[in-house]
N, C-alpha and C positions, 0 to 999 in steps of 0.2 A: 789722435797722438798714437804714436806706435813706440812701443816699450821693447826694448832689445832683451833678448834670452837672459843675458849678463844682467841687467839691471832686475827682470822678474824674478831670477834667482837670489837675487841679493837681497829683494823686497821679502820673498818667502822666508828668507834666513832670518832678516830682520824681527820680522812677525812671531817666528818660531822661537828668538833668542827671549823678545818680549813675552810670552807667555810661560815659557820655561823659568823666567825670572821672578812674575807673578806667583806662579806654582812655589819654587822655592822659598819665596817670601813669605808665604802662606802653609809652609810646611806644620810650622806648631801648631796651627789651629785643626788639622786633620784629627778624625777620631778614627783608630783602625776598625776594619772588619772583624779581623781576627787578632785580638790585644793578647797581649802575654804578660804573665807575672811582673811585675817592677820587684827589681831588688836592692836598687842604687843607693837606700840608705842604710840597709841591713849589711852590704858591701863597704860601705864605706865606715861604718861603724863596728864592724868584725862580730856582727851578729849573725846567728844561726839562719841560712837560708834552707827552706824547705825544698824538698827533692834535688838537691845541688848533686850534680854528677848522675843523678838516676837517668838511665837510657834506655828502660825496658817499654814497651808497647803492651797493651791489653791484646791477649790472645783467643780468639774465639773462631772455631773450626766451622761454623753455622752463621755467618752473619746474617743472613738473609731471614733464617728461621728467629732470631734473637729479634730482629726488626719486625718482623709481623707476631710474635709474642707481645712486643711493647706494643705494637698497634692494638692489640686486641685487649690488654689489661686499660688502656687509655680511655676507649671508648666504653668501656665496661664501667670506667670509674666516672667518666661524664655522665652517663646514664643514671647512676646511682645519685651524685652530688645533682643532678637535675631533677629527678623523682622526689630527692629530699626536700628540695628549694618549695615544691607544689606542695607541701605542708607548713601552715602556717605557726606550727610549734617552733620549726629550724629558722624562723624569719624574724627581724626586728619590728613589732606591734609599734602602730600609731598609739601615742600616748607618752611613748620613752623617749628620754631626751636626744638619744642618738637615731630617733627615726631618720631615714632618708641620708645620714650621713654615710654611709658606706655602700649606697644605691648603685645598683648594677642594671645596664641595660638588655634587652634580649639581642640575641644574636641570631644574625642572619645565616643561610646556608654556608656562606665564603666563613662567616666568623666563627662558626662551628668546627669547620675544618682547619682553620688556623690555630684554635686552642687546643683540637684533638692531635695535632700534628706538634705543637710545642711539647705536649705531655709526654706523646708516643717518644721523641729525641730526649726527655729527661728522665723516662723510664729506663730506656737502651742504655743511656749512660749511667744511670744508677745500678743496673745489671752490671756491666764493666767494671764500677768501683770495686766490686767484692775482690777483684784482682790486684787491688790497692790504688790507693787515690794518686800516687805520683804517675801511674802509668796513664789514667786517665788524664792528669795535666799536661802528659806529653802528647797524648790523643787530641786532646781539645788546642796545642799549640801548634800545631801540624809538623810532629816531629815521627809521626808514624806513616807509614805508605798505605793509606787509605782514602776513600773518597770524601768530598769535603762538605758531605751532607748524604743522608740516610736514600737507599733506592726505593724506597717505597712509591707506588703510582700515585697516591695523594700528595706525595711530597714535591712532586714535580708541576704542580698548577701553576704555575706562573702566567701571570697575565703581559702581554706584550703592547705597546701604547704606540701609536703612530702620530708623532707630534706634528702640527702646523707652525713653522717657525716663522709666519706671518701673522699668526694672530696676537692681536697688539695687548691683550689682555690676560692677567694672571689667571688661573684656574681656581674654583672654591677647594678643592680637594689638593693642592699642591701638586698634580701630576701634570706633568709638560711644563713647568714651571724652568726645569733645566733640560734644555732639548738634548743634550748629550746623556742624560741618566733620567728619563722621564718619571721614574718611581722614587725620586728622592724628595724627602719632604713629605710626602703624603701621609694622612691620617692611619693608626695601624702600626706604624713603623717602628723597630726598637729604638731607645735609647742607646747612646753609645758612650763607650768610656777611654779615658787616656790611657788605662792602663786595664789588666784583665782583673774582675772582682775578685774580692779576698774570701770568697766561701770556705767553708773548715774542709770540703771535700770536693772543693772545686765545681760543683754542682749545684749547689743550692742550699745547702745548711749552713747556718749563721756561723760567723767567723767566730773564732773563738781565741783567747788571750795564747801568747806565746808558749805558757806552760801546758797549754790544752784546755785550761778550765774554761769554764764558761763566763763570759764578759758582765760586768756587773749588772743585776736586776736594772731595767729600763726606769720605773717609776720612782724608785728608791733612789736610785743615783739622781736624777734631778729634781726631785723634793730638796735633797741636801744640797744641790747646787744652787737652789732657789733661796735656802735660808744663810748660805755663805754669801751670795752677791747682794742679798737685802740688809746685810750690816752696814752697806755703805749708803743706803737711801738716806737722803737728808730733805728737808724742809724747804731749800733755798729754790727760789723761782728761775726756772729756766731762762739762759739768756734770750734776748728778741734776735730773730735770724733763724733760728735752729729748723732744721727740716720738719716738716709738719706732717701730720697724721695723714693728709691728702695724699701727699708723696707716698707713703705708706701703702695705702689703696690703690694707687698709679703703680705702684711696681707689683703688687697683688695683680692688678689685671693683665700687667705685660706676662707674668708665671701664667696666667690662665691661658693666654694665647698662646705660649710657646710649648706647654706641656699640658694634655689632657689624662688625668690619671684615670684608669680603669681598673677595680677591684674584680680578682678572680670571679670569671662570669658562668653561668649556667644556661639554660636554652630560655629561659623566661626572665623577664625584668623583675626585679626585686628591689625592695627599699632597705635592703640590707641583709647579709645573712648573720645568723647569730652564734654568738661565742659564748657570751656570759648570759648569766640568770637576769631576768626583766629587773629585779632588787639588786642587781650587783652582786650578791652573796656567793659569789664564787663561778667556776665554770658551770653550763647549761648542760643538762645529760641531753639535750638537742643541739648540743652542737655541731655545727656544719663542719666537714671535714676540710672545707677552705677557707676558714677563719684562724686566726692565733692569737687569742686574747692576751692582754697584759696581766700580769699578776700584780696585786696589790698589797703589800704589810699590813696587817691588824694595825700596827704601830703607824701606820701612815697619819702626818698630823691634818691631814684633810679629810680623807676617804675613812680612815680607820673608825672615827665616830660616827661615820655613818653608815657603818657596817659593810662597807663596799670593800671587795677584793677581787673585783675582776671588770676591767676595761674591754671594752669591744675593740678588736683589731683586724681589720681583713688586708690580707696582702695584696699587693699591686700584681696584674696578670702579667706573665712573662711573655715575650713575641718571639717566638720561632716558626714561623709560619710555613718555612720550606725544609725543615729539617736538617739545619746545616749543623754540623760538627763545630761548634764554638762555645765559650761561655755564654751562661744565661743572661738575658736582656731584658727590661722591662719596657711594656709596651706605651707608646704616646699615643691616645686617641687625636691629640689636636694636629694639625700640619705645624712642620718647625719653624715656618717662615714667620715674621711680623707681618700679620696680614689681617689681624681683626676677623680671625676666623670663629672667634666664638662671640661677635656680633654678626656677622653675614650667616654663619651656616654654610648651607648647602646651596645658597642663592637663591633663595625664596621671597618675591616682592609680590605687593599688591598690584592691582592694576595701572596704578598710576606709577610704578616702579619704586616704589617706597618700601623702607622694611615696617613690619609692623610693630607699634612699641607699645609699651605698658607703663609701669610704675618708673618715675625718674627719666621718662623717654628711652628707657633701655629696650632694645630688641626682644623679641620673643625668644631667639637664640640664648640671649645671655639671659634673660630672665629665668629659663627652663633648666641654670646651672643649681648645682645644689651647694650649701655649704658656703653661700655668699651673704656678705651684709648689705646693708643699705647704701654704704658708702661706696661700694664694688658697683651696684647700679649705678651711682650718678657718676661714675667715669664713664660706664659703658655707655650712659645716656647721651654723653656730649658728642659721640661719636656717630649713634645712629642717627642722631638729631642732626647732624652735620650732615650725611646722605641726605637725609630727605629735604634739606634746606637746600642742599646743591640743586637736586631733582627739580624742585620748584622754581628755581632761578633759572636753572638751563631751559626748561620746557615753556616758560614764558618768553624767551628770546625770539619766537614766530621764527624759527628754523624749521626746514623740514627732516631733521636728525631723527631716527630711528630711537625709540624708547629705550631698546636695548644699548643702544652707545649712549645716550646720555645716563642710563644707571652704571654703566661700565666705567665711564668717565668721571662720574662723581665716587663712584667707589675706588677708584685710582686716585682721586683727590684726597679722599679721606684717609687710606691709607698712608699717602703721603705724608698728610697733616700729622699723623700717629707716629710716623716713624722719626718726621724732624724733632718732633717734642720730647722724643725719647734720646736723639743721640745729641741735640743742641742744646736741648733745656735739662733734662732729667739726669742724665749720667754727668755733665759739665759739675752739677751740684753734688752728686755723690761721689766722686772721683776728686773733687777740689782741682783748680785749673792747672797745676803742676803736672799730678798723675795723669789728667785727661791728655795733655800735650804727650806726657810719656807714653800712654798708651796708644796713640796716634792710630785714629780711624780712617787715617787717607787711604785706601785700598780700592783696588779696582775690581770688578766683578771677575771671579776665578770660575769657571764653569767643570773645573775637576774638582772643585771643593765641594762636598757634599753638604747640605742645610740639615744638620740633625742637633740634637741637644744632648750636652752631657748629662749622664747620669751621674758621676760623681758630683759636678757641679748643681745640680737640681737638689739632691738628696744630702748636701753638705753646705758649702757656702752659701749656694743660694737660698738659705733658709733665713738669711740674716734679717730680715723686715720682720721677724716675727718677735724678735725680743726687744723691739721698739714698740708693742702697742703696751700703753698705760691701762688702767682699772677703769677708768671712766672716758666717754669721749662727749664734746659738748655739743648741746641742741640749742640753737637761740631761736625763740619764740617771743613775740609782742617786745622785742626790745632786750628780753632778759636771756642769760645764758644760763643753763641747766645741765648737770652732770649726770648724764645717763652711763649704767653699767653695758660694757661693751653685748652683753649677750642679747638684750633688749633689739639691737640693730639688725640681729638674725633672723629671731623670732617674731611673726605678723611685723614686718617692716612696711607695709603699706599703710600702717595706722599713723607712720612720720611723714612730716611734708619736706621733702627731698632739699628744697631750698634752704630750709632752716638747719638742717644735718652738715648742707654744704658749707655754710656760714661758719659753722661748728669747726669742722675739722681743718680748715685752712689757718687756722690760730690755733688746734691743738699742737704740742710740742712732742716729738718723740720721747718714748722714755729712755733713758741713756744710763740709768744704773738699774740692777736688778731685776727679776722678773715677775711680772703682775699676777695676781692671782686669776687674773681674768682670762689668760692663757693658761696658767696652771692647774688650775682647779674645777672652774666652771666655763670652760669655752664651750660653746653650742648648747648652753644651758636653757632651760625653760624657766625654771623658777630660780636662779641665781642661786640655789644651794648644791644640785649635783650636776656635774658637767664632764668633757673631757679635759685632756692634757694635752694643749698642741706641741709643747715641745718634745712629750714623751712620743706622739705620734709621729715627727720629724724624725725622732731617734729611731723608732722602731723602722719606719722607711728605710731610711740609709742601711741598718743591718740586715733588713729582707731584700736590698738590693744588692747587698755585698760591698759597698763602699769600702775601701781601703781604710787603715789607720792614717790618723792625721798627719804623723811624721812622716810616712812614707809619701802621702799625696804631698806635704810641704816641700820635700826634697826635691820631688818631681818638677815642682812648679819653679823652686828656686832654679834646677837645670833647666830649665826650660825658657827663662826670663834672663838667664846668664848671670845670676847671683851664685856668685862661688863661696858658699857657705860651708865648712867644714865641722860645724859644731854638731857633737853625738849628745844627746839628751839622756845620759847614763842613769843619772837621778831625776826626781819630781822636781827637786830645787832649781834645775837645771832651766826649767820652763819659766823662769821669771823673767825670760825676754820676751814671753807670750802672755802671761796671765799675771792676774793678782793673787797675792799669797793667801787668800780664802778660798780662791779658786783650787790653788795648787793642793793646798790641805785635803780639799775633798775628791779632788784627783787620784793622791795618795793613799788615801783610805778605800777606795773603792777598784783602782786600776792595779795589776800586778805590777807592770813597768810600764812607763811611758810610750813604749812604742804601741802598747795595745791601746790607745785613746783615741775613740771614735773621732770620725773627720767632721760632725758635726761643731765640734767645738771651736772649730775655726772661727764661728761666728762671736765667739765670748773673749778672742784674743784684744788685748788691750793697746796697741800699738798701731797708728792709723799713717800712711801716709800725708804730709802736710798738706792741710785743708781738706782732709778728705773725711767723708761720712763713716767710712769702712775700714775693718780693719786691714792689714796687709794682704792678708792670704785671700780673703774674701775681695779685695779690689782686683788683685792679679787674676782671679780665676774669672770674675764678673768682665774683666777687660778682654780676655779670649774668648768669653761665650758669644759677647754682643760682637764683637769681630767677625766672628764665624757666622754668626746669622746674618751680618750686614756682607760680606763679602760674598757670599754663596747665594745672594739674592740678586736673581737678574732682571728684577722690576723694581730693586728700591729705588726711592724717589729720586737721589742725587744723579743717577745714570740712566734710569728709566728711558729708553730711545722712543716711546710711544706718547711720552706727557709734552703738551705743547706748552709753549712759551708763557703763556696765560694760565696753565695748570702750574707750573713753577713758582709764577709770582704769586698766587693765592696760597701755595702750599706755605710760601716765605710770609706772606701776609697773616694769614691764620693761625696766630701762636695761641698756644694754652690760653692767656688771657683774654684774647678775642672770644677764645671758644666760650669760657666762662660767662663774658658779656653777652654772647649770644643764647646760652642756654641753662647760664647756671641760676637765672631768676633772682639774682642779688642784686642790689645798688652799686656797692663798693667793691672793685675786682683789684685782688692786689698786683702789683706790678712783677712780682717773684711769686708766682702761685705755690711753689714748694716748699716756700719759707715762712715762717711765722711771724706776725708783727710786721708785714712788708709795708711799704708806702702803696698807697691806693688810688685809683682813679676811677672816676665814675663811668657804670657801666654803658653809659649812653654816649660818653664820647667815643669810647669803642668802636660801640656800633657804627655809629657818624663813621668814622674813619673806613669802616668797611663798607660802607654805603656806596661813599665814592669811587669804589673800586669793583662794585658789582657788575659792572659793563663786561668784567673778564669772564665770566661764568656762560657766556655768550659765546666765547673763544677757545673753551676749554678742548 
């Protein structure tokens, strides 16, 4: 068929328009490389805007000399910290409850350069800040005539990738999953944010209140929040059909896939750098310079009687590997795709193409993660066992298919099953049908949209599942249900039978009122007496990452979602459309003004979309986060061009209840696995249904 030039031009124009339309629809999902401070709420409400009208830039006569000086200082600092970490006095020791809680892996040569480059840029900016923070702000936001990165040779060590557009499988490290931007989504990339981080000096110092005073002490604030919220805790049994703890661990598993946290590192691996004395009675004289321990009041209702005045806290490493002149961003050591990277790792299989598995069928990669509970491993084990099951089925088909192809086809199937469960089983329950339809996940792949995780989301609204954790979890053994404290499932979890723990959490309801001691006082404990404070860690992670205040973020998200709210929260009492009176009283007692409140408090909002498990702001931001992760994934299961019809059919057939029937080792499977007291079906029935479709494995 001959196509005329005019028809060809019309076709090109049509394709261009379609691409432009898709890109326009996804504009709200984009996270900028060079963000700017968001002052929409301040301007709307007539509040002071820092640096408004300030136009000066830093003036330095010898830029190159300052760059070299910063580089030398960063190198000396790195060597000092690495030498310090070789002294066990500066490390958390085995026997301490938080041993391995803040572990760090060793750096290879590229990683060492990345850490030094990041610190070089920070020192360079810190030196400039002596001329005034507003000048630095202009510098960071591109209002000064300077290069976008430092000129040091070490800062130019970028890798360039040549991608094969016909290779049918996603990479293990995310590279080349986007053919136009090969480096997008790879481990080690920085988290990004909708707006510039709200550091006090715009570089890295914790945000302060509008008056310039320090924000409330972390632990003291959260202890008061627990006391206020727990006033409403009643003895009434939760209604059937409530979201269950299996769903909470599934959410945690997803977070572990999209986010790999890495504490500030030195050259060698450590089990955690020390900030506090081993007995918790104050800051250690061997405190590492890379730690920022949390102060505990002697009047603390839990830690005070124990004499504990200090909790270890190690900040997340920043990522500025190429010395870019931009705001500080935290490093993500996972791929940003929903690709089971914490199951598959770098793609090592045994000679039969299978993942090596351990307790609960979890892969070696999953089992090596630190600070994970038994129930987390159970979720991971479902998918590693599915991969191995698939390889067995494919290799018995008698075809001359290469083992590598069988492995990759089974990996694509397993990731497809995982993605379908997230978008078609989990999110509809979290959102409720009305908000799920409003969120509208019916997008197309957009190669101009970067797959990246939002720092604001992951350090604020994305922590929502933590406040759902109860005091105890159910463990079923010999037909009886036992209540066991959360910390026991972290400590020596190999002593537990996985199917017994699974049977328990499937009917364990989430906690909907108050905060449990299991997360507030004895998180990751060894003995149930002394432990950490999970909400305190969440709050400090947010402050360390420079997350902006709650009301600024809310205003931004409302504007993004077309919600025309003109409300100004001038008094704490104005927060009654978001929080219960008891919580408002605590916020009023500890914060100077409503605009100072930390973003983490979005998870305590008491208004939900109809039928949703999530508060309004959490639901809005979760919607955008998962739309971005879907629309930016070239290999997402619903449009992956390399999936066969058989693969697509199997992805639809193997839902979560089928996974549980195959690998959960329980007799009765809930029809709605994320809800308590769901109707059940015999596991044998579901296995028989799959048996009738096993021939599809030979056509993957």
